[in-house]
C-alpha positions in Angstrom: 121.7 89.4 97.4 121.6 89.5 93.5 123.3 91.3 91.3 120.5 93.6 90.4 120.0 94.6 93.5 123.6 95.3 94.3 123.4 97.6 91.0 120.5 99.6 92.0 121.0 99.6 95.5 117.5 97.4 96.8 117.5 95.2 99.6 115.1 92.0 99.5 113.3 92.7 102.6 110.3 90.8 104.0 107.1 92.8 103.6 106.0 92.1 106.8 109.4 94.1 108.4 108.7 97.5 109.6 111.2 98.8 106.8 109.6 97.3 104.2 106.3 98.8 104.9 107.6 102.3 105.7 109.6 102.2 102.6 106.3 101.4 100.6 104.4 104.3 102.5 107.3 106.5 101.4 106.9 105.4 98.0 102.9 106.0 97.7 103.2 109.1 99.5 102.1 112.4 97.5 100.5 110.4 94.7 97.7 111.6 92.8 95.0 109.1 92.5 92.3 108.8 89.7 89.8 106.8 91.7 89.5 104.3 95.2 87.9 101.4 95.1 87.0 99.2 98.1 86.9 95.2 98.0 83.7 94.1 99.4 81.4 90.7 99.7 78.2 90.5 97.4 75.9 89.5 100.0 73.6 87.9 96.7 76.8 85.9 95.3 79.3 85.7 98.1 82.5 87.1 95.9 84.4 89.8 96.4 83.8 93.2 94.3 85.5 96.6 94.1 83.0 99.4 94.6 84.3 102.8 93.7 84.4 104.6 96.6 86.0 107.9 95.8 87.7 109.9 92.6 90.0 112.5 92.3 92.5 111.6 95.7 95.6 111.8 96.8 97.8 109.7 99.5 99.3 111.1 102.3 101.5 109.9 104.7 102.6 112.1 108.2 103.5 111.1 111.3 103.6 107.1 110.6 99.8 107.0 109.6 98.9 106.8 105.5 95.8 108.5 104.6 93.6 108.4 101.5 92.0 111.3 100.8 89.5 112.3 97.9 87.8 115.8 97.5 87.5 116.8 101.3 86.7 113.1 102.7 89.3 111.1 103.9 88.6 107.3 102.7 91.2 105.7 104.5 93.5 106.1 107.2 96.0 103.4 108.7 98.7 103.0 110.7 102.0 102.4 108.5 103.1 99.8 110.8 100.1 97.9 110.9 99.7 98.3 106.9 99.8 95.9 103.9 100.8 97.9 101.1 101.5 96.2 97.6 101.6 97.7 94.1 99.8 96.3 91.2 101.5 94.2 89.1 100.7 96.8 86.1 102.2 99.7 88.3 98.8 101.9 88.1 97.7 101.8 91.5 98.5 99.7 95.0 96.7 97.7 97.3 96.2 98.8 100.9 95.0 96.5 103.8 94.5 97.3 107.3 92.9 98.2 110.2 91.2 102.0 109.1 91.2 104.0 111.7 88.0 106.3 110.2 85.8 103.4 109.9 87.1 101.0 113.0 87.4 98.3 110.9 89.9 95.9 109.1 89.6 97.2 105.1 90.9 96.8 101.9 91.0 99.0 99.3 92.7 99.8 96.0 93.8 103.2 94.8 94.6 104.2 91.0 96.8 106.3 90.2 96.6 109.2 88.1 98.3 108.2 84.6 100.5 111.2 83.5 102.1 110.4 79.4 105.3 111.4 79.2 
């Protein structure tokens, strides 16, 4: 464990561990969202593109399920132990990858946070 980890009380956990996934879900819980996009392949070019699927939402965690809700519609819902979540390097949002309980397939969505200036 490094000196900064000791000073700030952080543990270096593997990203695929349940403890890391629950910690990341707890960090994302209650975050207000500016918009949510989904990464989908373009059938013409074969490249991956981001398509906006919702605006003005929130990330909500309850009973080991993470939900991304915009308005009255649930856009993405997955079990926390099966969810791969990581924040963007800019810390402006998070990438969520997992089996979506709403659509019944594996999905990757990017949730961009509402920016508050202090």
